[in-house]
Each structure stands twice: as structure tokens, then as C-alpha cells.
DRENROFI-227389 format. One record per residue (C-alpha): residue in three letters; x, y, z. Coordinates in steps of 0.25 Angstrom, whole numbers. Each point is the difference from the previous one (the first is absolute). Last residue first. Layout:
BEGIN
{zavo 'ALA', {X, Y, Z}}
...
//
This chain:
BEGIN
{zavo 'ALA', {-54, 204, 64}}
{zavo 'LEU', {14, 7, -1}}
{zavo 'VAL', {-5, 11, -11}}
{zavo 'ILE', {12, 10, -3}}
{zavo 'LEU', {-3, 15, -1}}
{zavo 'ASN', {6, 12, -7}}
{zavo 'ASP', {-4, -2, -13}}
{zavo 'ARG', {-15, 0, 6}}
{zavo 'HIS', {2, 13, 7}}
{zavo 'VAL', {-1, 0, 15}}
{zavo 'ILE', {-8, 10, 7}}
{zavo 'GLU', {-7, 4, -14}}
{zavo 'ASP', {-4, 13, -8}}
{zavo 'TYR', {14, 8, 2}}
{zavo 'ASP', {5, 11, 4}}
{zavo 'LYS', {-12, 6, 4}}
{zavo 'TYR', {-1, 11, 10}}
{zavo 'GLY', {-8, 10, 10}}
{zavo 'LEU', {0, -14, 7}}
{zavo 'ILE', {-16, 0, 3}}
{zavo 'GLU', {-4, 7, -12}}
{zavo 'VAL', {12, -6, -10}}
{zavo 'ILE', {-3, -14, 3}}
{zavo 'GLU', {-18, -1, -1}}
{zavo 'LYS', {3, -2, -15}}
{zavo 'THR', {4, -14, 4}}
{zavo 'LYS', {-9, -4, 8}}
{zavo 'ARG', {0, -1, 16}}
{zavo 'GLY', {3, -12, 9}}
{zavo 'GLN', {13, 4, 3}}
{zavo 'ILE', {3, 16, -1}}
{zavo 'ARG', {5, 4, 12}}
{zavo 'ARG', {6, -13, 6}}
{zavo 'ILE', {9, -1, -13}}
{zavo 'ALA', {5, 14, 3}}
{zavo 'ALA', {4, -3, 12}}
{zavo 'ALA', {7, -13, -6}}
{zavo 'PRO', {8, 6, -12}}
{zavo 'TYR', {-4, 1, -12}}
{zavo 'ASN', {4, -7, -14}}
{zavo 'SER', {2, -13, 8}}
{zavo 'MET', {9, -10, -7}}
{zavo 'GLY', {-5, -12, 1}}
{zavo 'ARG', {-5, -17, 6}}
{zavo 'ALA', {-10, -8, -3}}
{zavo 'ILE', {-9, -9, 8}}
{zavo 'GLU', {5, -1, 13}}
{zavo 'LYS', {-10, -5, 12}}
{zavo 'GLY', {-6, 9, 7}}
{zavo 'ASP', {-15, -6, 1}}
{zavo 'PRO', {-4, 11, -6}}
{zavo 'ASP', {10, -1, -14}}
{zavo 'ILE', {14, 5, 4}}
{zavo 'ILE', {9, 10, -10}}
{zavo 'SER', {15, 0, 6}}
{zavo 'ILE', {6, 13, -3}}
{zavo 'ILE', {14, 5, -7}}
{zavo 'ALA', {1, 15, 1}}
{zavo 'GLY', {-1, 10, -9}}
{zavo 'GLN', {-7, 8, 7}}
{zavo 'ASP', {3, 1, 15}}
{zavo 'PHE', {-3, -11, 11}}
{zavo 'ASP', {-9, 0, 13}}
{zavo 'GLY', {-6, -13, 3}}
{zavo 'TYR', {-11, -6, -2}}
{zavo 'VAL', {-11, 4, -9}}
{zavo 'ALA', {-15, -5, -1}}
{zavo 'VAL', {-13, 0, -8}}
{zavo 'VAL', {8, 2, -14}}
{zavo 'GLY', {-9, -4, -14}}
{zavo 'GLY', {-5, 14, -3}}
{zavo 'PRO', {15, 6, 1}}
{zavo 'LEU', {2, -7, -13}}
{zavo 'LEU', {10, -14, 1}}
{zavo 'SER', {4, -1, -15}}
{zavo 'LYS', {-7, -12, -8}}
{zavo 'GLY', {4, -16, -5}}
{zavo 'GLY', {-12, -2, 0}}
{zavo 'GLN', {-1, -14, 8}}
{zavo 'CYS', {11, 5, 11}}
{zavo 'ILE', {-2, 15, -1}}
{zavo 'ALA', {-15, 2, -3}}
{zavo 'ARG', {-3, -13, 10}}
{zavo 'VAL', {8, 7, 11}}
{zavo 'ALA', {-7, 12, -1}}
{zavo 'GLY', {-14, -4, -1}}
{zavo 'GLY', {3, -9, 14}}
{zavo 'ASP', {4, 12, 7}}
{zavo 'VAL', {14, 5, 3}}
{zavo 'GLN', {10, 4, 9}}
{zavo 'VAL', {13, 5, -3}}
{zavo 'GLN', {13, -4, 8}}
{zavo 'GLY', {14, 8, 4}}
{zavo 'GLN', {14, -1, -3}}
{zavo 'ALA', {0, -11, -8}}
{zavo 'ALA', {15, -6, 2}}
{zavo 'PRO', {5, 1, -14}}
{zavo 'GLY', {6, -11, -5}}
{zavo 'TYR', {-7, -8, -8}}
{zavo 'ALA', {-15, 2, -3}}
{zavo 'LEU', {4, 14, -7}}
{zavo 'TRP', {12, -6, -8}}
{zavo 'ARG', {-7, -10, -6}}
{zavo 'LYS', {-9, 12, -6}}
{zavo 'ARG', {12, 7, -4}}
{zavo 'THR', {6, -14, -7}}
{zavo 'HIS', {-16, -1, -7}}
{zavo 'THR', {-9, -11, 4}}
{zavo 'ARG', {0, -13, -9}}
{zavo 'HIS', {-14, -3, -6}}
{zavo 'GLU', {-8, -12, 1}}
{zavo 'ARG', {0, 0, 15}}
{zavo 'PRO', {8, -12, 5}}
{zavo 'ILE', {-5, -14, 2}}
{zavo 'PHE', {6, -7, 15}}
{zavo 'ILE', {5, -14, -4}}
{zavo 'THR', {0, -11, 11}}
{zavo 'GLY', {10, -9, 0}}
{zavo 'VAL', {4, -10, -10}}
{zavo 'GLU', {-10, -2, -13}}
{zavo 'GLU', {12, -1, -12}}
{zavo 'GLY', {0, 13, -10}}
{zavo 'ARG', {15, -3, -2}}
{zavo 'LEU', {5, 11, 9}}
{zavo 'VAL', {-7, -7, 12}}
{zavo 'ALA', {5, -12, -3}}
{zavo 'GLY', {15, 6, -1}}
{zavo 'ILE', {0, 8, 14}}
{zavo 'LYS', {-7, -13, 5}}
{zavo 'GLY', {12, -10, -2}}
{zavo 'GLY', {4, -2, 13}}
{zavo 'GLU', {-8, -2, 14}}
{zavo 'LEU', {0, 8, 11}}
{zavo 'GLY', {-2, 12, -5}}
{zavo 'SER', {-14, -3, -3}}
{zavo 'THR', {-9, 11, -8}}
{zavo 'ILE', {-7, 13, -1}}
{zavo 'VAL', {0, 6, -14}}
{zavo 'VAL', {-3, 15, -4}}
{zavo 'PRO', {-4, 6, -12}}
{zavo 'ILE', {3, 16, -1}}
{zavo 'GLY', {-8, 9, -6}}
{zavo 'PHE', {4, 9, 10}}
{zavo 'SER', {-11, -1, 8}}
{zavo 'THR', {3, -15, 0}}
{zavo 'ALA', {13, 2, 7}}
{zavo 'LEU', {-7, 8, 11}}
{zavo 'ARG', {-9, -11, 4}}
{zavo 'ALA', {10, -9, -1}}
{zavo 'ALA', {7, 7, 10}}
{zavo 'GLN', {-11, -1, 10}}
{zavo 'LEU', {-3, -14, -3}}
{zavo 'LYS', {15, -3, 3}}
{zavo 'THR', {-1, 9, 12}}
{zavo 'ALA', {-12, -9, 6}}
{zavo 'MET', {7, -13, -4}}
{zavo 'GLY', {9, 2, 10}}
{zavo 'GLY', {14, 10, 1}}
{zavo 'THR', {8, 3, 12}}
{zavo 'SER', {10, -14, -1}}
{zavo 'TRP', {9, -7, 10}}
{zavo 'THR', {-10, -6, 8}}
{zavo 'SER', {-11, -3, -10}}
{zavo 'GLY', {-12, 3, -10}}
{zavo 'ALA', {-5, 14, 5}}
{zavo 'GLY', {-14, -1, 3}}
{zavo 'GLY', {-11, -5, -9}}
{zavo 'ALA', {-6, 3, -14}}
{zavo 'LEU', {-15, -6, -2}}
{zavo 'ALA', {-7, 11, 4}}
{zavo 'GLU', {7, 9, -11}}
{zavo 'ILE', {-7, -9, -11}}
{zavo 'GLU', {-14, 2, 8}}
{zavo 'PRO', {3, 15, 0}}
{zavo 'THR', {2, 0, -15}}
{zavo 'ILE', {13, 0, -7}}
{zavo 'GLU', {-5, 0, -14}}
{zavo 'THR', {4, -10, -11}}
{zavo 'VAL', {5, -13, 8}}
{zavo 'CYS', {4, -12, -6}}
{zavo 'HIS', {4, -14, 2}}
{zavo 'LEU', {-5, -1, 15}}
{zavo 'LEU', {5, -11, 6}}
{zavo 'SER', {-8, -9, 10}}
{zavo 'ALA', {1, -2, 16}}
{zavo 'ASP', {-6, -12, 3}}
{zavo 'LYS', {12, -4, 8}}
{zavo 'HIS', {-2, 13, 9}}
{zavo 'ASN', {10, 3, 10}}
{zavo 'ARG', {13, 1, -9}}
{zavo 'PRO', {-9, 4, -13}}
{zavo 'ASN', {-6, 13, 6}}
{zavo 'ALA', {-13, 0, -6}}
{zavo 'THR', {-5, 3, -14}}
{zavo 'PHE', {15, 0, -5}}
{zavo 'LEU', {8, 10, -6}}
{zavo 'GLY', {11, -5, -7}}
{zavo 'GLY', {9, -13, 3}}
{zavo 'THR', {5, 4, 13}}
{zavo 'ASP', {15, 4, 6}}
{zavo 'THR', {1, 11, -10}}
{zavo 'LEU', {5, 5, -12}}
{zavo 'LEU', {-7, 14, -7}}
{zavo 'ILE', {1, 0, -14}}
{zavo 'LEU', {-2, 13, -6}}
{zavo 'ILE', {-2, 2, -14}}
{zavo 'ASP', {2, 10, -14}}
{zavo 'ALA', {9, 7, 8}}
{zavo 'ASP', {1, 17, -4}}
{zavo 'VAL', {12, 0, 9}}
{zavo 'LEU', {-8, 9, 12}}
{zavo 'GLY', {-12, -7, -1}}
{zavo 'ALA', {6, -13, 4}}
{zavo 'VAL', {11, 8, 10}}
{zavo 'LEU', {-14, 5, 6}}
{zavo 'ALA', {-6, -13, 1}}
{zavo 'SER', {13, -8, 4}}
{zavo 'LEU', {0, 12, 12}}
{zavo 'THR', {-14, -6, 5}}
{zavo 'ASP', {4, -15, 2}}
{zavo 'ASN', {13, 5, 6}}
{zavo 'ASP', {-7, 7, 12}}
{zavo 'GLY', {-1, 14, 5}}
{zavo 'VAL', {4, 8, -8}}
{zavo 'ARG', {7, 7, 8}}
{zavo 'ILE', {3, 17, 1}}
{zavo 'GLU', {-6, 2, 13}}
{zavo 'ASP', {3, -13, 6}}
{zavo 'VAL', {14, 3, 0}}
{zavo 'ALA', {7, -3, -13}}
{zavo 'VAL', {17, -4, 2}}
{zavo 'THR', {3, -14, 3}}
{zavo 'ASP', {-13, -3, -7}}
{zavo 'ASN', {3, 5, -13}}
{zavo 'GLU', {-11, -7, -8}}
{zavo 'ASN', {4, -12, -8}}
{zavo 'VAL', {3, -1, -15}}
{zavo 'ILE', {10, -9, -9}}
{zavo 'PRO', {1, 5, -13}}
{zavo 'ILE', {3, -10, -10}}
{zavo 'VAL', {12, 6, -9}}
{zavo 'GLY', {-3, -1, -15}}
{zavo 'LEU', {6, 14, -3}}
{zavo 'HIS', {-15, 4, -6}}
{zavo 'LEU', {-4, -5, 15}}
{zavo 'LEU', {10, 7, 5}}
{zavo 'THR', {-4, 13, -7}}
{zavo 'ALA', {-15, -1, 4}}
{zavo 'LEU', {3, -2, 13}}
{zavo 'THR', {8, 12, 1}}
{zavo 'HIS', {-9, 8, -8}}
{zavo 'ARG', {-14, -5, 10}}
{zavo 'SER', {8, 5, 12}}
{zavo 'ASN', {5, 13, -6}}
{zavo 'LEU', {-16, 2, -4}}
{zavo 'TYR', {-3, -1, 16}}
{zavo 'ARG', {11, 7, 4}}
{zavo 'ARG', {-5, 11, -9}}
{zavo 'ARG', {-15, 1, 6}}
{zavo 'ASP', {4, -4, 15}}
{zavo 'ALA', {-10, -11, 4}}
{zavo 'LEU', {8, -10, -5}}
{zavo 'ASP', {13, 0, 6}}
{zavo 'ASP', {-7, 5, 13}}
{zavo 'ARG', {-6, -13, 0}}
{zavo 'THR', {12, -6, 4}}
{zavo 'LEU', {8, -6, -11}}
{zavo 'LEU', {11, -11, -1}}
{zavo 'VAL', {7, -4, -15}}
{zavo 'GLN', {12, -11, 0}}
{zavo 'ALA', {4, -3, -14}}
{zavo 'VAL', {1, -15, -6}}
{zavo 'LEU', {9, -6, -11}}
{zavo 'LEU', {-3, -12, -6}}
{zavo 'GLY', {10, -10, -6}}
{zavo 'TYR', {-7, -11, 7}}
{zavo 'ASP', {10, -4, 12}}
{zavo 'SER', {-2, 16, 0}}
{zavo 'PHE', {-15, 1, 4}}
{zavo 'PHE', {3, -12, 13}}
{zavo 'LYS', {13, 9, 5}}
{zavo 'GLU', {-8, 13, -2}}
{zavo 'TYR', {-13, -5, 7}}
{zavo 'MET', {8, -6, 11}}
{zavo 'HIS', {9, 13, 2}}
{zavo 'MET', {-12, 9, -1}}
{zavo 'LEU', {-8, -9, 12}}
{zavo 'LEU', {12, 1, 10}}
{zavo 'GLY', {2, 15, -4}}
{zavo 'GLN', {-14, 2, 3}}
{zavo 'GLY', {0, -9, 12}}
{zavo 'VAL', {10, 9, 10}}
{zavo 'ALA', {-6, 13, -4}}
{zavo 'ALA', {-14, -6, 2}}
{zavo 'ALA', {2, -6, 15}}
{zavo 'ALA', {6, 14, 4}}
{zavo 'GLN', {-11, 7, -8}}
{zavo 'LYS', {-11, -10, 8}}
{zavo 'GLU', {7, 4, 13}}
{zavo 'PRO', {0, 14, -3}}
{zavo 'LEU', {-15, 0, -2}}
{zavo 'THR', {-4, -8, 12}}
{zavo 'ARG', {-6, -14, 2}}
{zavo 'PRO', {9, -8, -7}}
{zavo 'LYS', {-5, -14, -4}}
{zavo 'GLU', {1, -11, 9}}
{zavo 'LYS', {12, -10, 1}}
{zavo 'LEU', {12, 8, -3}}
{zavo 'GLY', {13, -7, -4}}
{zavo 'LEU', {8, 11, -6}}
{zavo 'ARG', {0, -6, -14}}
{zavo 'GLY', {-14, -6, 0}}
{zavo 'MET', {-6, 14, 4}}
{zavo 'GLY', {8, 5, -11}}
{zavo 'ALA', {-6, -7, -10}}
{zavo 'GLY', {-16, 2, 6}}
{zavo 'VAL', {4, 15, -2}}
{zavo 'ALA', {7, -1, -13}}
{zavo 'GLY', {-12, -10, -6}}
{zavo 'SER', {-8, 6, -9}}
{zavo 'THR', {3, 1, -15}}
{zavo 'VAL', {-6, 8, -11}}
{zavo 'LEU', {6, -7, -14}}
{zavo 'VAL', {-1, 10, -11}}
{zavo 'VAL', {1, -9, -13}}
{zavo 'GLN', {2, 3, -14}}
{zavo 'ARG', {-4, -12, -12}}
{zavo 'GLY', {6, -7, -11}}
{zavo 'ALA', {-2, -14, 4}}
{zavo 'ASN', {14, 0, 7}}
{zavo 'VAL', {-6, 12, 9}}
{zavo 'GLN', {-11, -10, 3}}
{zavo 'ASP', {10, -12, 3}}
{zavo 'VAL', {8, 8, 9}}
{zavo 'LEU', {-13, 4, 7}}
{zavo 'GLU', {-1, -15, 2}}
{zavo 'ARG', {15, -3, 3}}
{zavo 'VAL', {-1, 11, 13}}
{zavo 'LEU', {-12, -4, 5}}
{zavo 'ARG', {6, -16, 0}}
{zavo 'GLU', {13, 7, 7}}
{zavo 'MET', {-7, 9, 11}}
{zavo 'ARG', {-9, -13, 3}}
{zavo 'GLU', {13, -9, 1}}
{zavo 'LEU', {6, 13, 9}}
{zavo 'ASN', {-9, -2, 10}}
{zavo 'LEU', {3, 12, 7}}
{zavo 'LYS', {1, 0, 17}}
{zavo 'GLY', {-12, 3, 6}}
{zavo 'THR', {-1, -10, 6}}
{zavo 'LYS', {-13, -4, -5}}
{zavo 'HIS', {9, -2, -12}}
{zavo 'THR', {0, 14, -10}}
{zavo 'LEU', {-2, 4, -14}}
{zavo 'THR', {-15, -5, 0}}
{zavo 'SER', {-4, 5, 12}}
{zavo 'THR', {7, 15, -2}}
{zavo 'GLY', {-9, 2, -12}}
{zavo 'VAL', {4, -1, -15}}
{zavo 'LYS', {-6, 12, -9}}
{zavo 'VAL', {3, -2, -16}}
{zavo 'VAL', {-2, 12, -9}}
{zavo 'LEU', {-3, -5, -16}}
{zavo 'ARG', {4, 7, -12}}
{zavo 'ARG', {-1, -6, -13}}
{zavo 'VAL', {-14, -9, 2}}
{zavo 'GLN', {-6, -6, -13}}
{zavo 'GLN', {-2, -13, 7}}
{zavo 'LEU', {-10, 7, 12}}
{zavo 'ALA', {-11, 2, -13}}
{zavo 'GLU', {-2, -14, 2}}
{zavo 'ARG', {-4, 1, 14}}
{zavo 'CYS', {-13, 9, -3}}
{zavo 'GLU', {-5, -8, -12}}
{zavo 'ARG', {1, -11, 9}}
{zavo 'GLU', {-7, 5, 10}}
{zavo 'THR', {-12, 6, -9}}
{zavo 'LEU', {0, -16, -4}}
{zavo 'ALA', {-1, -4, 12}}
{zavo 'THR', {-15, 5, -1}}
{zavo 'VAL', {-6, 9, 11}}
{zavo 'GLY', {2, 2, 15}}
{zavo 'GLU', {12, 6, 1}}
{zavo 'CYS', {5, 6, -14}}
{zavo 'THR', {-8, 13, -1}}
{zavo 'VAL', {0, 12, -8}}
{zavo 'ARG', {9, -5, -11}}
{zavo 'ASP', {-6, -11, -6}}
{zavo 'CYS', {-15, 7, -1}}
{zavo 'ALA', {7, 11, -9}}
{zavo 'PRO', {6, -10, -10}}
{zavo 'MET', {17, 0, 1}}
{zavo 'THR', {8, 9, -7}}
{zavo 'GLU', {0, 10, 11}}
{zavo 'TRP', {7, -9, 10}}
{zavo 'ALA', {11, -4, -11}}
{zavo 'GLU', {3, 14, 0}}
{zavo 'SER', {-2, 4, 15}}
{zavo 'LEU', {13, -11, 2}}
{zavo 'HIS', {10, 12, -6}}
{zavo 'TRP', {8, -2, -12}}
{zavo 'GLY', {10, 10, -1}}
{zavo 'PRO', {11, -4, 8}}
{zavo 'MET', {8, 11, 6}}
//
């Protein structure tokens, strides 16, 4: 495992420089960018729209160029994990389908055809440079179960130690809606946390995050640096990008939010132009960089955000939001205003703010029925109301990860 993390570089900057990048001096952003030169382990995600022609068939020129750029980073002493889309799109092209499959069996059939084709081409291109690749197919179940999560983590770490490039995709051939991650942007953020990556690079068919859709607005300008994904930033994202892809800028912002909550910086940049990966890692001003939290979250906390689907929701008031998000505090009964769902003690629950937005996720110390009885009450009243008190907190800070 690399012993250096970007958070160490952030902590060497003056406090005023670390707080924000957008809207301040160029020097601040340059400091942030220059820290990327120290990256030792990177996760790169490439989308369907980058890998395929408009016909849906693989764009071999772009694939080969991508492989060449990744090999160059390996030659520079870095470890690389590639999260790739394109299996369904490649299968559609091979099967002669003109429209995206509408049913799950049709999509899985296209993925079954396309995944083999996709891996064959990757293996061929990487082998030309003497590198081995390994196919890693994941579902949410692989990340939700603690033992399978750790096994996936150890497998990927071993592959990297052996000099193999893991090529990760969601297992669309067998996944059903209940166990799907949903899109490969989110999957790439989860994988970045899984392998303790120093950076996540999202390659797309635009140059980054713009103030408006650059396809429709000629005056749209690129946002070079984002420190917080606010509702205003989210409003800049549109829908899915192309006929063949399932993502769009909205899913990339979701991935950026997740990865930065782990303490991992994210850069969104163009996959249509060559040399962008190297430029990012040289600290050049390309794409949009999302600045992470100063401190990396513990591996166990990342797992809380990963895989386990939330079994219920607890809504909190504004004071609890500030205590959790800004003060790093546990969730106490007094801050709870509503409980949704029926869950047991030890369940993973979503903590939402007064507007219904998820701000954190954690492991509940009490079942839903008990929380409803003690919500809004003081900790000292728990034993009087329930007849017992196992914990002072609904969710202890050690079992909680902040997402907002």
C-alpha cells in the first residue's frame, strides 16, 4: 500500500489555502494541483461514450490510447486500477441493436456478449506493453457483506502488488436491481475507497464541469476547482450523456461527493483527448478538481457508505446536522425528529436533514421502534422511557460516516 496520501499535502498548506479553491487566488488552486504529482495509486474510470463510436461499437483508437497512457503511469512507478464501462454498449454493437435494451434480461444478454469482447481488447492492448490484466466483476452484495468486502480489498491489493492491472466493471450479467451499484461512476468511487487510492480520475466526453451544458451553450465556462458540492453545483448537472451510457454529470457529481468524503480527490476531465491523465498527474490545470476532506476516513467507515443498503431513515433537526457535519459528533436522541422504516438494532441507517437530503450513514444502536419512543428526548431520559439504556447515542461517531 502506498504510504503517502494527499491529505498530508493539504495539511502542509496554510489554513486559508486549504479551506477553499473556487473564487480565491490562482496560487491556491496551483498548490492543490501540485499535490497530485505525488500520487502513487490512481483509479481511472472511463465511460461508454468515450469507449464506443456512435454506432455502439468499440472505438479501438481511443481504447489503445487510453491503455498507452495507463501503461505510461505504470512505467512511472504508479499503481493503476481501471474501472470501465462499455460492456453493454459493446454487446449492443456486436448484436446489431440500435436502441438501449429496456428489460433487464436484454441488458444482461448484451453485457454477457460485450464483456468478453471488452476484456479481449484490453488484454490485447496491455499485453503489447508486457502488462497483465485481471477482470474483476463486482455487485453491491460484494461490498455490502463485510467479509466479501475485505476479500475484494485483499484481492485487489494482491493484484496491484503483483504488478497486474485490475479492470473493474459491475457484474451486469447477473446483477438485479436490488444488488446493483447502479452506475460505474459510483462504482469507481467505491473502488477508489476500497483500494485506498490517492486520486480518482473520471474520463468523460466533456472537459469537466461547466457552468452550463457546453453542447448547448457556447458561453459555458469550465469550473476548475470545486470544494463543496452544493445544490447550485448539482443544478449544473444534466441527464444521461448518450444513447449507450447510463451516466451523466449527475452521477459523476455523486461519485465525487462519495470519493471526497473518503478523503480522495477527484478530477473530471475529457476522455476524448489524449494526454489528460498525465496532465492531471503533472499538476496541470485540466478538468475540474474536487477537493477532498482533510482527513481520510477509516476503512470501516468507508464500508458503511459502500455497500450496505440503508434499512431505514432517521430525520434530524438543524442542530443535529451542524453537530454531525461540522462538529464530528454522535447522533443523540434529542436531535431526531422522525423515523422512517422498520429496522433492528445494528442496522445501517441513513441520516437525513430537515429537507430530506442524506447527510450521513451509520449503524444504529437502537431499533426503529425504540428510537420513535425516545426521539427528541434527553439522553438521561432513555432508561425511564425504555426501561433500559444500552447506549447514550442513536449512532456513535465511530460507526458513522458523513456524506454531506
